[in-house]
KEGU-66406 format. One record per atom (N, C-alpha, C, O): chain; x, y, z; residue number from 1. Coordinates in steps of 0.2 Angstrom, whole numbers. Atoms other than C-alpha are relative to their C-alpha. Layout:
# KEGU-66406
 unit     x     y     z pos
    A     X     Y     Z NUM
...
//
This chain:
# KEGU-66406
 unit     x     y     z pos
    A    -4    -6     2   1
    A  -586   131   116   1
    A     2     4     6   1
    A    -1     4    12   1
    A    -2    -4    -5   2
    A  -576   142   127   2
    A    -4     7     0   2
    A    -7     8    -5   2
    A     4    -6    -1   3
    A  -583   159   133   3
    A     1     5    -6   3
    A    -4     8    -8   3
    A    -2    -5     5   4
    A  -574   169   120   4
    A    -3    -2    -7   4
    A    -5     2   -10   4
    A     3     2     6   5
    A  -581   158   106   5
    A    -8     2     0   5
    A   -11     4    -5   5
    A     7    -1    -1   6
    A  -599   160   113   6
    A    -1     8    -1   6
    A    -6    10    -4   6
    A     0    -7     0   7
    A  -596   179   115   7
    A     0     2    -8   7
    A    -4     6   -10   7
    A     0    -2     7   8
    A  -591   180    96   8
    A    -6    -2    -4   8
    A    -8     1    -8   8
    A     5     3     3   9
    A  -605   169    91   9
    A    -6     5     1   9
    A   -10     6    -4   9
    A     6    -4    -1  10
    A  -619   179    99  10
    A     1     8    -1  10
    A    -3    12    -2  10
    A    -1    -6     2  11
    A  -610   195    95  11
    A     1     2    -7  11
    A     3     7    -9  11
    A     1     0     7  12
    A  -612   192    77  12
    A    -7    -2    -2  12
    A    -9    -7     0  12
    A     7     2     2  13
    A  -629   192    69  13
    A     0    -5    -5  13
    A     5    -6    -8  13
    A     0     6     5  14
    A  -635   178    58  14
    A     2     2    -7  14
    A     4    -2   -11  14
    A    -3    -2     7  15
    A  -631   189    42  15
    A     7     1     0  15
    A    10     3    -5  15
    A    -8     0    -1  16
    A  -613   190    49  16
    A     2     7     2  16
    A     8     8     1  16
    A    -2    -7    -2  17
    A  -613   208    55  17
    A     2     0     7  17
    A    -1    -3    11  17
    A    -3    -1    -7  18
    A  -603   213    70  18
    A    -4     4     5  18
    A    -5    10     3  18
    A     5    -4    -5  19
    A  -614   218    85  19
    A     4     3     6  19
    A     2     7    10  19
    A    -4    -2    -6  20
    A  -599   221    97  20
    A     3     7    -2  20
    A     7    10     2  20
    A    -3    -7     2  21
    A  -594   237    87  21
    A     8     0     0  21
    A    11    -6    -1  21
    A    -7    -1     1  22
    A  -576   243    86  22
    A     4    -3     6  22
    A    10    -3     7  22
    A    -3     2    -6  23
    A  -573   236   104  23
    A     0    -8     0  23
    A     1   -10     6  23
    A     1     7     0  24
    A  -575   218    99  24
    A     7    -4     2  24
    A     6    -8     6  24
    A    -6     3    -2  25
    A  -556   214   101  25
    A     1     0     8  25
    A     4    -4    11  25
    A    -1    -1    -7  26
    A  -556   221   119  26
    A    -5    -5     4  26
    A    -3    -8     9  26
    A     5     5    -3  27
    A  -572   211   123  27
    A     2    -7     0  27
    A     2   -11     5  27
    A    -3     7     0  28
    A  -564   195   117  28
    A     6    -1     4  28
    A     7    -6     7  28
    A    -5     0    -5  29
    A  -549   199   127  29
    A    -2    -2     7  29
    A     0    -6    11  29
    A     3     1    -6  30
    A  -560   200   142  30
    A    -3    -7     1  30
    A    -3   -10     6  30
    A     2     6     0  31
    A  -568   184   138  31
    A     5    -6     1  31
    A     4   -11     4  31
    A    -5     4    -1  32
    A  -552   175   136  32
    A     3     0     7  32
    A     5    -5    10  32
    A    -2    -1    -7  33
    A  -546   182   153  33
    A    -5    -4     4  33
    A    -3    -7     9  33
    A     5     4    -4  34
    A  -562   175   160  34
    A     1    -7     0  34
    A     1   -11     5  34
    A    -1     7     1  35
    A  -560   158   153  35
    A     6    -3     4  35
    A     6    -8     7  35
    A    -6     2    -3  36
    A  -542   157   160  36
    A    -1     1     8  36
    A     2    -3    12  36
    A     1    -1    -7  37
    A  -547   164   177  37
    A    -5    -6     3  37
    A    -3    -9     8  37
    A     4     5    -2  38
    A  -561   151   178  38
    A     4    -7     1  38
    A     3   -11     5  38
    A    -4     7     0  39
    A  -548   137   175  39
    A     6     1     4  39
    A    10    -3     4  39
    A    -5    -2    -5  40
    A  -537   145   188  40
    A     7     0    -3  40
    A    12    -2     0  40
    A    -6    -1     3  41
    A  -523   149   176  41
    A     3     7     2  41
    A     8     9     2  41
    A    -1    -7    -1  42
    A  -524   168   179  42
    A    -4     3     5  42
    A    -9     0     7  42
    A     4    -3    -5  43
    A  -530   180   192  43
    A     2     7    -1  43
    A     6     9    -4  43
    A    -2    -7    -1  44
    A  -531   199   195  44
    A     1     1     7  44
    A    -3     0    11  44
    A    -2    -1    -7  45
    A  -522   203   211  45
    A    -3     6     3  45
    A    -7    10     0  45
    A     3    -6    -3  46
    A  -527   216   224  46
    A     2     7    -2  46
    A    -1    12    -1  46
    A    -2    -6     3  47
    A  -518   229   215  47
    A    -3     1    -7  47
    A    -2     6   -10  47
    A     3    -1     6  48
    A  -528   226   200  48
    A     4    -2    -6  48
    A     3     1   -12  48
    A    -5     2     5  49
    A  -514   218   190  49
    A     0    -7    -2  49
    A    -2   -11     3  49
    A     0     7     2  50
    A  -513   202   180  50
    A     5    -4     4  50
    A    11    -2     5  50
    A    -5     5    -4  51
    A  -505   187   190  51
    A    -1    -7    -3  51
    A    -7    -9    -4  51
    A     0     7     2  52
    A  -501   170   183  52
    A     0    -5     6  52
    A     4    -5    10  52
    A     1     5    -6  53
    A  -508   156   195  53
    A     3    -6    -2  53
    A     7    -9     2  53
    A    -3     7     2  54
    A  -503   141   185  54
    A     1     1    -8  54
    A    -3     2   -12  54
    A    -2    -1     7  55
    A  -494   142   168  55
    A     0    -6    -4  55
    A     2    -6   -10  55
    A     0     6     4  56
    A  -497   124   163  56
    A    -6     1    -5  56
    A   -10     5    -5  56
    A     5    -1     6  57
    A  -507   121   147  57
    A    -7    -2     2  57
    A    -8    -6     7  57
    A     7     2    -1  58
    A  -526   120   147  58
    A    -2    -6    -4  58
    A    -7    -9    -2  58
    A     2     5     4  59
    A  -527   108   133  59
    A    -5     2    -5  59
    A    -8    -2    -9  59
    A     4    -3     5  60
    A  -537   120   123  60
    A     4     5    -4  60
    A     6    10    -1  60
    A    -5    -4     4  61
    A  -526   128   109  61
    A    -1     8     1  61
    A     3    11     2  61
    A     1    -7     0  62
    A  -535   145   109  62
    A     2     3     7  62
    A     5     8     8  62
    A    -1    -3    -7  63
    A  -534   147   128  63
    A     8    -1     2  63
    A    11     3     5  63
    A    -7     1    -1  64
    A  -516   140   128  64
    A     4     6    -3  64
    A     9     9     0  64
    A    -3    -6     3  65
    A  -511   154   116  65
    A    -1     6     4  65
    A     3    10     5  65
    A     2    -6    -4  66
    A  -520   167   126  66
    A     4     0     6  66
    A     6     5     9  66
    A    -3     0    -6  67
    A  -512   161   142  67
    A     7     2    -1  67
    A    10     6     3  67
    A    -6    -2     2  68
    A  -495   163   134  68
    A     1     8    -1  68
    A     5    11     2  68
    A     0    -7     2  69
    A  -499   181   128  69
    A    -2     4     7  69
    A     1     9     8  69
    A     1    -4    -6  70
    A  -506   186   145  70
    A     6    -1     5  70
    A     7     4     8  70
    A    -5     1    -4  71
    A  -492   178   154  71
    A     6     5    -1  71
    A    10     7     3  71
    A    -5    -5     2  72
    A  -480   189   144  72
    A    -1     7     3  72
    A     3    11     3  72
    A     2    -7    -2  73
    A  -489   204   151  73
    A    -2     0     7  73
    A    -6     4    10  73
    A     1     1    -7  74
    A  -490   198   169  74
    A     2     7     4  74
    A     8     9     2  74
    A    -2    -6    -4  75
    A  -490   213   181  75
    A    -3     6    -3  75
    A    -3    12     1  75
    A     3    -5     3  76
    A  -499   224   169  76
    A    -8     0     2  76
    A   -11    -5     4  76
    A     7    -1    -2  77
    A  -517   231   172  77
    A    -4    -3    -6  77
    A    -2    -2   -12  77
    A     3     3     6  78
    A  -530   221   161  78
    A    -2     5    -5  78
    A    -2     3   -11  78
    A     2    -5     5  79
    A  -536   237   153  79
    A     5     1    -5  79
    A     4     3   -11  79
    A    -6    -2     5  80
    A  -519   239   145  80
    A     2    -6    -5  80
    A     6    -5    -9  80
    A    -2     6     4  81
    A  -518   221   137  81
    A    -6    -3    -3  81
    A    -5    -7    -8  81
    A     6     4     3  82
    A  -536   215   133  82
    A     0     1    -7  82
    A    -1    -4   -11  82
    A     1    -2     7  83
    A  -536   224   116  83
    A     5    -4    -4  83
    A     4    -7    -9  83
    A    -6     3     4  84
    A  -519   217   111  84
    A    -1    -8     0  84
    A     0   -11    -6  84
    A     1     7     0  85
    A  -523   199   116  85
    A    -6    -2    -4  85
    A    -6    -7    -8  85
    A     6     1     4  86
    A  -540   200   109  86
    A     1     0    -8  86
    A    -1    -4   -12  86
    A    -2    -1     7  87
    A  -533   206    92  87
    A     4    -6    -2  87
    A     3    -8    -8  87
    A    -5     6     2  88
    A  -520   192    91  88
    A    -5    -6    -1  88
    A    -3   -11    -5  88
    A     4     6     0  89
    A  -534   179    94  89
    A    -6     0    -3  89
    A   -10    -5    -3  89
    A     7    -1     4  90
    A  -549   186    85  90
    A     0    -5    -6  90
    A    -5    -8    -6  90
    A     1     4     6  91
    A  -545   177    69  91
    A     0    -7     2  91
    A    -4   -11    -1  91
    A     1     7    -2  92
    A  -541   160    77  92
    A    -7    -2     3  92
    A    -9    -7     2  92
    A     7     1    -3  93
    A  -558   162    86  93
    A    -5    -1    -6  93
    A    -9    -6    -6  93
    A     5     0     5  94
    A  -567   165    70  94
    A     2    -6    -4  94
    A    -3   -10    -7  94
    A    -2     6     4  95
    A  -557   151    61  95
    A    -3    -6     4  95
    A    -5   -11     1  95
    A     3     6    -3  96
    A  -563   139    75  96
    A    -8    -1    -1  96
    A   -10    -6    -2  96
    A     7     0     2  97
    A  -581   144    72  97
    A    -1    -3    -7  97
    A    -6    -6    -8  97
    A     0     3     6  98
    A  -578   140    54  98
    A     1    -7     0  98
    A    -3   -11    -4  98
    A    -1     7    -1  99
    A  -571   123    58  99
    A    -6    -4     3  99
    A    -7    -9     1  99
    A     6     3    -3 100
    A  -586   120    68 100
    A    -7     0    -4 100
    A   -12    -2    -3 100
    A     5    -1     5 101
    A  -597   124    53 101
    A    -6     4     3 101
    A   -12     2     2 101
    A     5    -4    -3 102
    A  -606   137    63 102
    A    -1     7    -4 102
    A    -6    10    -5 102
    A     0    -6     4 103
    A  -601   152    52 103
    A     4    -1    -7 103
    A     8    -6    -7 103
    A    -4     0     6 104
    A  -593   155    35 104
    A     3     7    -2 104
    A    -1    12     0 104
    A    -2    -6     1 105
    A  -582   169    29 105
    A    -3     3    -7 105
    A    -4    -1   -11 105
    A     4    -3     5 106
    A  -591   181    17 106
    A     4     7    -2 106
    A     1    12     1 106
    A    -4    -7     1 107
    A  -578   195    10 107
    A    -5     5    -3 107
    A    -9     3    -8 107
    A     4    -5     3 108
    A  -586   211     6 108
    A     5     4    -5 108
    A     9     7    -2 108
    A    -4    -2     5 109
    A  -578   217   -10 109
    A    -3     6    -4 109
    A    -9     6    -5 109
    A     2    -6     4 110
    A  -578   234   -19 110
    A     6     1    -5 110
    A    11     2    -3 110
    A    -5    -1     5 111
    A  -569   236   -36 111
    A     6    -5     1 111
    A    11    -4     0 111
    A    -5     5     0 112
    A  -560   220   -33 112
    A     4     0     7 112
    A     8    -5     8 112
    A    -3     0    -7 113
    A  -554   225   -15 113
    A    -4    -2     5 113
    A   -10    -1     6 113
    A     4     3    -6 114
    A  -559   216     1 114
    A     0     6     5 114
    A     5     7     8 114
    A     0    -5    -5 115
    A  -565   230    12 115
    A    -1    -3     7 115
    A     2     0    12 115
    A     1     3    -6 116
    A  -571   219    26 116
    A    -2    -7    -1 116
    A    -3    -9    -7 116
    A     3     7     0 117
    A  -577   201    30 117
    A    -6    -1     5 117
    A    -5     1    11 117
    A     6     2    -5 118
    A  -594   196    37 118
    A     1    -7     1 118
    A     4   -11    -3 118
    A     0     7    -2 119
    A  -597   179    45 119
    A    -7    -2     1 119
    A    -9    -3     7 119
    A     6     2    -1 120
    A  -614   174    42 120
    A    -1    -7     2 120
    A     4   -11     1 120
    A     1     6    -3 121
    A  -621   159    51 121
    A    -2    -6    -5 121
    A    -6    -4   -10 121
    A     2     6     4 122
    A  -622   142    43 122
    A    -6    -4     3 122
    A   -10    -7     0 122
    A     5     2    -5 123
    A  -633   136    57 123
    A    -1     4     6 123
    A     4     7     8 123
    A     1    -5    -6 124
    A  -641   146    71 124
    A    -1    -4     6 124
    A    -3    -1    11 124
    A     2     4    -6 125
    A  -644   131    83 125
    A     5     2     6 125
    A     2     3    11 125
    A    -5    -1    -6 126
    A  -628   134    94 126
    A    -1     8     2 126
    A    -2     9     8 126
    A     1    -7    -2 127
    A  -631   153    94 127
    A    -7     1     3 127
    A    -7     4     8 127
    A     7     0    -3 128
    A  -650   151    98 128
    A     0    -3     7 128
    A    -3     0    11 128
    A     0     3    -6 129
    A  -646   140   112 129
    A     4     4     5 129
    A     1     5    11 129
    A    -3    -5    -5 130
    A  -634   153   120 130
    A    -4     6     1 130
    A    -5     8     7 130
    A     4    -6    -1 131
    A  -646   167   117 131
    A    -6    -2     5 131
    A    -8     2     9 131
    A     6     2    -4 132
    A  -660   156   125 132
    A     3     0     8 132
    A    -1     2    12 132
    A    -3     0    -7 133
    A  -648   154   141 133
    A     0     8     2 133
    A    -2     9     8 133
    A     0    -7    -2 134
    A  -646   173   141 134
    A    -7     3     2 134
    A    -7     7     6 134
    A     7    -3    -2 135
    A  -664   177   140 135
    A    -3    -3     6 135
    A    -6     1    10 135
    A     2     3    -6 136
    A  -668   165   154 136
    A     3     4     6 136
    A     0     5    11 136
    A    -4    -4    -5 137
    A  -655   175   165 137
    A    -3     7     0 137
    A    -4    10     5 137
    A     2    -7     0 138
    A  -661   192   159 138
    A    -7     1     3 138
    A    -9     6     6 138
    A     7     0    -2 139
    A  -679   188   162 139
    A    -1    -2     8 139
    A    -7    -2    10 139
    A     1     3    -7 140
    A  -676   180   179 140
    A    -3    -7     1 140
    A    -4    -9     6 140
    A     3     7     0 141
    A  -682   163   174 141
    A     5    -5     4 141
    A     3   -10     7 141
    A    -5     4    -4 142
    A  -666   156   181 142
    A     6     5     2 142
    A     7    10    -2 142
    A    -6    -4    -2 143
    A  -650   163   190 143
    A     6    -1    -5 143
    A     6    -6    -9 143
    A    -6     0     4 144
    A  -634   166   181 144
    A     5    -5     2 144
    A     6    -5     9 144
    A    -6     4    -2 145
    A  -620   153   181 145
    A     6     4    -2 145
    A     6     9    -5 145
    A    -6    -4     1 146
    A  -602   157   178 146
    A     1     2    -8 146
    A     3     7    -9 146
    A     0    -2     7 147
    A  -604   156   159 147
    A    -4     5    -2 147
    A    -2    10    -5 147
    A     4    -5     2 148
    A  -619   166   157 148
    A     1     6     3 148
    A     0    12     0 148
    A    -2    -6    -4 149
    A  -614   178   170 149
    A     5     4    -3 149
    A     5    10    -4 149
    A    -6    -4     3 150
    A  -598   182   161 150
    A    -2     3    -7 150
    A     0     8    -8 150
    A     3    -2     7 151
    A  -607   183   144 151
    A    -4     7     1 151
    A    -3    11    -3 151
    A     5    -5    -1 152
    A  -620   195   151 152
    A     5     6     2 152
    A     4    12    -1 152
    A    -4    -6    -3 153
    A  -606   206   160 153
    A     4     3    -6 153
    A     5     9    -7 153
    A    -4    -3     6 154
    A  -595   207   144 154
    A    -4     3    -5 154
    A    -2     8    -8 154
    A     4    -4     5 155
    A  -609   211   132 155
    A    -2     7     3 155
    A    -3    11    -1 155
    A     2    -6    -3 156
    A  -615   224   144 156
    A     6     5     0 156
    A     4    11    -1 156
    A    -5    -5     0 157
    A  -598   232   145 157
    A     1     3    -6 157
    A     4     9    -6 157
    A    -1    -4     7 158
    A  -597   236   126 158
    A    -7     2    -2 158
    A    -8     3    -8 158
    A     7    -3     2 159
    A  -616   241   126 159
    A    -3    -4    -5 159
    A    -6    -1   -10 159
    A     2     4     6 160
    A  -620   226   115 160
    A    -6    -5     3 160
    A    -8    -9    -1 160
    A     5     5    -3 161
    A  -632   216   127 161
    A    -7     0    -4 161
    A   -10    -5    -6 161
    A     7    -1     3 162
    A  -648   223   120 162
    A     0    -1    -8 162
    A    -5    -2   -11 162
    A    -1     1     7 163
    A  -641   221   102 163
    A     0    -8    -1 163
    A    -3   -10    -6 163
    A    -1     7     1 164
    A  -636   203   104 164
    A    -7    -4     2 164
    A    -8    -9    -1 164
    A     7     3    -1 165
    A  -653   198   112 165
    A    -5     4    -3 165
    A    -8     9     0 165
    A     5    -4     4 166
    A  -666   204   100 166
    A    -7     0     3 166
    A    -8    -4     8 166
    A     7    -1    -3 167
    A  -683   211   105 167
    A    -4    -6     0 167
    A    -8    -7     4 167
    A     4     5     0 168
    A  -692   196    99 168
    A     1    -6     5 168
    A    -4   -10     6 168
    A    -1     5    -5 169
    A  -684   185   111 169
    A    -1     2     8 169
    A    -1    -2    12 169
    A     1    -3    -7 170
    A  -688   197   126 170
    A    -6     4    -1 170
    A    -6    10     1 170
    A     6    -4     1 171
    A  -706   203   122 171
    A    -2     4     6 171
    A    -2     1    12 171
    A     2    -4    -6 172
    A  -711   217   134 172
    A     6     3     4 172
    A     5     7     8 172
    A    -6    -2    -4 173
    A  -693   220   140 173
    A     4     5    -5 173
    A     6     4   -10 173
    A    -3    -6     4 174
    A  -686   237   134 174
    A     8    -1     0 174
    A    10    -4     4 174
    A    -7     0     0 175
    A  -668   240   129 175
    A     3     3     7 175
    A     8     0    10 175
    A    -3    -2    -6 176
    A  -666   250   145 176
    A    -1    -5     6 176
    A     4    -5    10 176
    A     1     5    -5 177
    A  -673   236   156 177
    A     5    -6    -1 177
    A     8    -8     4 177
    A    -6     5     2 178
    A  -660   224   147 178
    A     6     3     3 178
    A    10    -1     6 178
    A    -6    -3    -3 179
    A  -646   236   152 179
    A     0     0     7 179
    A     5    -2    10 179
    A     0    -1    -7 180
    A  -652   238   169 180
    A     1    -7     3 180
    A     5    -8     8 180
    A     0     7    -3 181
    A  -654   219   172 181
    A     8    -3    -2 181
    A    10    -6     3 181
    A    -7     2     2 182
    A  -637   216   163 182
    A     5     3     6 182
    A    10    -1     8 182
    A    -4    -3    -5 183
    A  -629   228   176 183
    A    -1    -4     7 183
    A     4    -5    10 183
    A     1     4    -6 184
    A  -637   218   190 184
    A     3    -6     0 184
    A     6    -8     5 184
    A    -3     6     1 185
    A  -631   202   184 185
    A     8     0     1 185
    A    11    -3     4 185
    A    -7    -1    -1 186
    A  -613   209   182 186
    A     2     1     7 186
    A     8    -1     8 186
    A    -2    -1    -7 187
    A  -613   214   200 187
    A    -2    -5     5 187
    A     0    -5    10 187
    A     2     6    -4 188
    A  -620   198   206 188
    A     5    -5     2 188
    A    11    -4     0 188
    A    -4     6    -2 189
    A  -613   182   213 189
    A    -2    -6    -3 189
    A    -5   -10     0 189
    A     2     6     4 190
    A  -614   169   200 190
    A     6    -5    -1 190
    A     5   -10    -5 190
    A    -6     4     0 191
    A  -597   161   203 191
    A     3     1     7 191
    A     1     5    11 191
    A    -4    -2    -6 192
    A  -584   161   217 192
    A     2     7     0 192
    A     2    10    -6 192
    A    -2    -7     0 193
    A  -579   178   223 193
    A     6     2    -4 193
    A     6     7    -7 193
    A    -6    -2     4 194
    A  -562   177   215 194
    A    -2     0    -7 194
    A     1     5   -11 194
    A     1     0     7 195
    A  -569   173   198 195
    A    -4     6    -2 195
    A    -3     9    -7 195
    A     4    -6     1 196
    A  -583   186   199 196
    A     4     7     0 196
    A     3    11    -4 196
    A    -4    -6     0 197
    A  -570   199   204 197
    A     4     1    -6 197
    A     5     6    -8 197
    A    -4    -1     6 198
    A  -559   195   190 198
    A    -4     2    -6 198
    A    -1     6   -10 198
    A     4    -2     6 199
    A  -573   196   177 199
    A    -2     7     1 199
    A    -2    11    -4 199
    A     2    -7    -1 200
    A  -579   212   185 200
    A     6     5    -2 200
    A     5    10    -5 200
    A    -6    -4     2 201
    A  -561   219   183 201
    A     1     0    -7 201
    A     3     5   -10 201
    A    -1     0     8 202
    A  -560   213   165 202
    A    -5     4    -3 202
    A    -4     8    -8 202
    A     5    -4     3 203
    A  -577   221   161 203
    A     1     7     1 203
    A     0    11    -3 203
    A    -2    -7    -2 204
    A  -571   237   170 204
    A     5     2    -5 204
    A     5     8    -7 204
    A    -5    -2     5 205
    A  -556   236   159 205
    A    -2     1    -7 205
    A     0     6   -10 205
    A     3    -1     6 206
    A  -566   234   144 206
    A    -3     7    -1 206
    A    -2    10    -6 206
    A     4    -6     0 207
    A  -577   249   148 207
    A     5     6     0 207
    A     4    11    -3 207
    A    -5    -5    -1 208
    A  -561   259   153 208
    A     3     1    -7 208
    A     5     7    -9 208
    A    -3     0     6 209
    A  -553   255   136 209
    A    -5     3    -5 209
    A    -3     7   -10 209
    A     5    -3     4 210
    A  -569   260   127 210
    A    -1     7     1 210
    A    -1    11    -4 210
    A     0    -7    -2 211
    A  -570   276   136 211
    A     6     4    -3 211
    A     6     9    -6 211
    A    -6    -3     2 212
    A  -552   280   132 212
    A     0     0    -7 212
    A     3     5   -10 212
    A     0    -1     7 213
    A  -554   276   114 213
    A    -5     5    -3 213
    A    -3     8    -8 213
    A     5    -5     3 214
    A  -569   287   112 214
    A     3     7     2 214
    A     2    11    -3 214
    A    -3    -6    -2 215
    A  -560   301   121 215
    A     6     2    -5 215
    A     6     8    -7 215
    A    -5    -1     5 216
    A  -545   299   109 216
    A    -3     2    -7 216
    A     0     6   -10 216
    A     3    -1     7 217
    A  -556   299    93 217
    A    -3     7     0 217
    A    -4    10    -6 217
    A     4    -6     0 218
    A  -565   315    99 218
    A     5     6     0 218
    A     3    12     0 218
    A    -5    -6    -1 219
    A  -549   325   102 219
    A     4     2    -6 219
    A     8     6    -6 219
//
């Protein structure tokens, strides 16, 4: 799975509830940007703006679609486009998990109207495997690689790391310690400097968008 699919999988609990909150689309945009930076298709330049490095297809339909959408917004700051790209590709990502028989759609209806849709797990094997990798990184059992480093950083950016990794998987480790460790991992060097910087820019953009959204809703 690509990083965005794994983020969506661990960001949804086995009963199908969204753990990423109202900022899920922004986080997914950050994950898609991460996937494309790792594959050397996109970068974030010294001005903090999106730059297309290689516009050729990746061979993964979800990333190819994301690349086109990011390329249309070349020169903009990530924080200004992550939500838009994430919103466009959120449903295709969910559909991909359905095709993999990892989740199923469960519409929540009231008086015949569908208010929302939950995505309960059909099997937890893939989710449990990713969570196991995250636990190893959080507890220091092993260092982060590009994939786990990006997942930790993105989950931390939307304050969902401690929700995605339940207490029973990290006995004795408080939510505060999880957040502190998540911050350490996000600032570490778990990939090339260019990739880490781009992911840090993406997570900073996620956080900036979250703060801006909170300020707007309270005004």
